[in-house]
Structure formats: C-alpha cells, structure tokens
C-alpha positions as CSV (number, residue, x, y, z in Angstrom):
1,X,0.2,0.1,-0.3
2,X,1.4,3.5,-0.9
3,X,0.7,7.0,0.5
4,X,2.7,9.6,-0.7
5,X,6.6,8.6,0.3
6,X,5.6,6.2,2.1
7,X,5.3,2.0,1.4
8,X,3.2,-0.2,3.9
9,X,4.0,-4.1,2.2
10,X,1.8,-6.6,4.5
11,X,2.2,-10.3,4.3
12,X,1.2,-13.6,6.4
13,X,4.4,-13.4,7.9
14,X,4.3,-9.6,9.3
15,X,4.5,-6.2,8.0
16,X,7.1,-4.0,7.2
17,X,7.0,0.3,6.3
18,X,9.4,2.5,4.5
19,X,9.5,6.0,4.0
20,X,11.4,7.1,0.5
21,X,13.2,10.1,-0.2
22,X,12.3,12.6,-2.6
23,X,14.1,11.6,-5.4
24,X,12.4,8.1,-5.8
25,X,9.7,7.4,-7.0
26,X,7.5,4.0,-6.5
27,X,5.1,3.4,-9.3
28,X,2.9,0.8,-9.2
29,X,2.1,-0.8,-12.6
30,X,-1.4,-3.0,-13.7
31,X,0.3,-6.3,-13.3
32,X,1.3,-6.0,-9.8
33,X,4.8,-4.5,-9.9
34,X,6.1,-2.2,-8.1
35,X,8.8,0.0,-10.0
36,X,11.7,2.1,-8.0
37,X,12.4,5.5,-10.6
38,X,14.5,8.2,-10.2
39,X,12.6,11.6,-10.1
40,X,16.2,13.9,-10.6
41,X,19.9,12.6,-12.1
42,X,22.0,13.0,-9.5
43,X,24.5,10.7,-8.1
44,X,22.6,10.8,-4.9
45,X,19.6,10.1,-6.8
46,X,21.1,6.9,-8.7
47,X,22.9,5.7,-5.1
48,X,19.6,6.1,-3.1
49,X,17.7,4.4,-6.6
50,X,19.7,1.6,-6.5
51,X,19.2,1.3,-2.4
52,X,15.7,1.3,-2.7
53,X,15.0,-0.6,-4.9
54,X,16.9,-3.9,-3.1
55,X,15.2,-2.8,0.2
56,X,11.6,-3.1,-1.4
57,X,12.5,-6.3,-2.8
58,X,13.7,-7.1,0.3
59,X,10.7,-6.4,2.1
60,X,8.2,-8.4,-0.6
61,X,10.1,-11.1,0.0
62,X,10.2,-11.2,3.8
63,X,6.6,-10.3,4.2
64,X,5.8,-13.6,1.7
65,X,9.0,-16.2,2.4
66,X,10.9,-14.4,5.3
67,X,14.8,-14.5,5.6
68,X,17.2,-17.0,7.9
69,X,21.0,-16.5,8.8
70,X,22.6,-19.6,10.3
71,X,25.6,-19.4,12.7
72,X,28.0,-22.1,14.1
73,X,30.0,-21.9,17.6
74,X,33.1,-23.6,17.0
75,X,35.4,-24.3,20.2
76,X,35.4,-26.2,23.4
77,X,32.5,-26.0,25.8
78,X,30.9,-23.2,23.4
79,X,27.2,-23.8,23.7
80,X,23.8,-21.8,22.9
81,X,20.4,-21.9,24.7
82,X,17.3,-20.5,24.0
83,X,15.2,-19.3,27.2
84,X,11.9,-17.9,26.6
85,X,12.6,-14.0,25.4
86,X,16.7,-14.7,25.5
87,X,19.4,-16.3,24.1
88,X,21.9,-17.5,26.4
89,X,25.4,-18.1,25.0
90,X,28.6,-19.7,26.7
91,X,31.4,-18.6,25.2
92,X,34.0,-19.0,27.3
93,X,34.3,-16.0,29.2
94,X,33.3,-16.1,33.0
95,X,29.8,-15.5,32.6
96,X,27.6,-16.9,30.2
97,X,26.6,-14.0,28.0
98,X,22.2,-13.3,27.8
99,X,20.7,-11.2,24.5
100,X,16.9,-10.8,24.3
101,X,15.5,-11.5,21.0
102,X,14.1,-8.7,19.3
103,X,10.3,-9.2,18.0
104,X,9.8,-10.4,14.4
105,X,12.7,-12.6,15.2
106,X,13.0,-16.4,15.6
107,X,15.8,-18.1,16.9
108,X,16.7,-21.8,17.2
109,X,19.5,-23.5,18.7
110,X,20.3,-27.2,17.2
111,X,23.1,-29.7,18.9
112,X,23.8,-26.4,21.0
113,X,26.7,-24.8,18.7
114,X,24.3,-24.3,15.6
115,X,22.0,-21.0,15.6
116,X,19.5,-20.3,13.6
117,X,18.3,-16.6,13.2
118,X,14.7,-16.4,10.9
119,X,12.1,-13.5,10.3
120,X,10.8,-10.7,7.6
121,X,13.1,-8.1,8.4
122,X,16.3,-8.9,6.7
123,X,18.2,-5.9,8.6
124,X,17.2,-7.3,11.5
125,X,17.9,-10.8,11.1
126,X,21.3,-9.8,9.9
127,X,21.9,-6.9,13.3
128,X,20.8,-9.4,15.7
129,X,23.2,-12.0,14.1
130,X,26.2,-9.2,13.9
131,X,25.7,-9.0,17.3
132,X,25.6,-12.9,18.4
133,X,29.0,-13.0,16.8
134,X,30.9,-9.8,17.9
135,X,30.9,-11.4,21.5
136,X,33.3,-13.9,20.3
137,X,34.3,-13.7,16.2
138,X,36.4,-16.5,14.7
139,X,40.2,-16.3,15.1
140,X,42.5,-17.1,12.2
141,X,44.8,-19.5,14.3
142,X,42.5,-22.2,15.6
143,X,38.9,-21.4,13.7
144,X,37.7,-20.5,17.7
145,X,34.6,-18.3,18.1
146,X,31.0,-17.5,16.4
147,X,30.9,-17.7,12.4
148,X,28.4,-17.6,9.9
149,X,27.7,-20.6,8.4
150,X,29.0,-19.9,5.2
151,X,31.8,-18.1,6.2
152,X,35.5,-19.0,5.4
153,X,37.8,-18.6,8.2
154,X,41.0,-17.5,6.7
155,X,43.2,-19.6,8.9
156,X,47.1,-18.6,9.5
157,X,50.2,-20.2,10.5
158,X,51.5,-21.0,14.3
159,X,54.8,-19.9,15.2
160,X,57.4,-22.0,12.9
161,X,60.7,-21.1,15.2
162,X,59.6,-23.4,18.3
163,X,60.4,-27.2,17.9
164,X,59.0,-29.4,20.4
C-alpha cells in the first residue's frame, strides 16, 4: 500500500514500512509490479535508486517467504540455549552472555552449537546475527569463535621457530 512517499507491505509473516526520499518515486503497474524510479538525475539519486530498489525487494520477499541466517559455535565448551525471550551463549567467558531476542525474530538452537536466526525483516536478522557474532568472532589460528555457516575463516600458520 502506497501513501505519498511511504510504502507499507503486508504479508503472511508480518508487516513492514519504509519512507522514500524525494529523489525516488514508486510506481505500481497494472500487473501488480512495483517500479522504483528516479525523479532527478544526480549522483545521490543514482545511489538511492539502487538502495531503495533492494530494500523494497527485501520487504516483499521478507513478508512472503522470510529470511534465515545460520551461525556456528566452534570451540570447546561453546554452546547456546534459548530460554524464553533470551538466547544464552557460553563462549568461554567467566559468565554466560544473555541477549534479548527482538520482536519479529525467531531463534532456534540445534545441537547446542548451531543457531538459526529467522524472520521477515532482513536487516533486523542481519543486525541480531552480527551482535551474536561480535561476542566472539572467529580467530585465525584455531578457528574458534562464532561464525556464519557459509563463512570461510582464513587460517594463519602458528609460530614456525618453536620446536618440540
């Protein structure tokens, strides 16, 4: 539903809203297709055009199909559990890390080491996944830490001079 420079998208999974800048115009075609167009030819308009086209696409896909990001915990004793509206991470600190799960996001933990973050708002899922990863990013020597499932951790060689 369009109202001036605002777009609201409603689907089976939820509802999202977005305000467009004045450089961007949204047209709805007879076939139901949404077109993102520039009102002026400037560098900023070109940048905004690509950004808001992608944001619009993410909104439509999100409320209809949803998005998911998967994380892995690698390291001895690293594990995760979901307790009510919180996720509790044991990442080798002297205390467990407790994080509140935002509204509109579902978190599932499989095998205590695999986390699936899903929902309809792609940016919220990415932000929450990044905040989990931030606590213990993968380190390059042993690969321990929290990594995305499709992430490839570049490994480094240890000290070469020390002999056993």
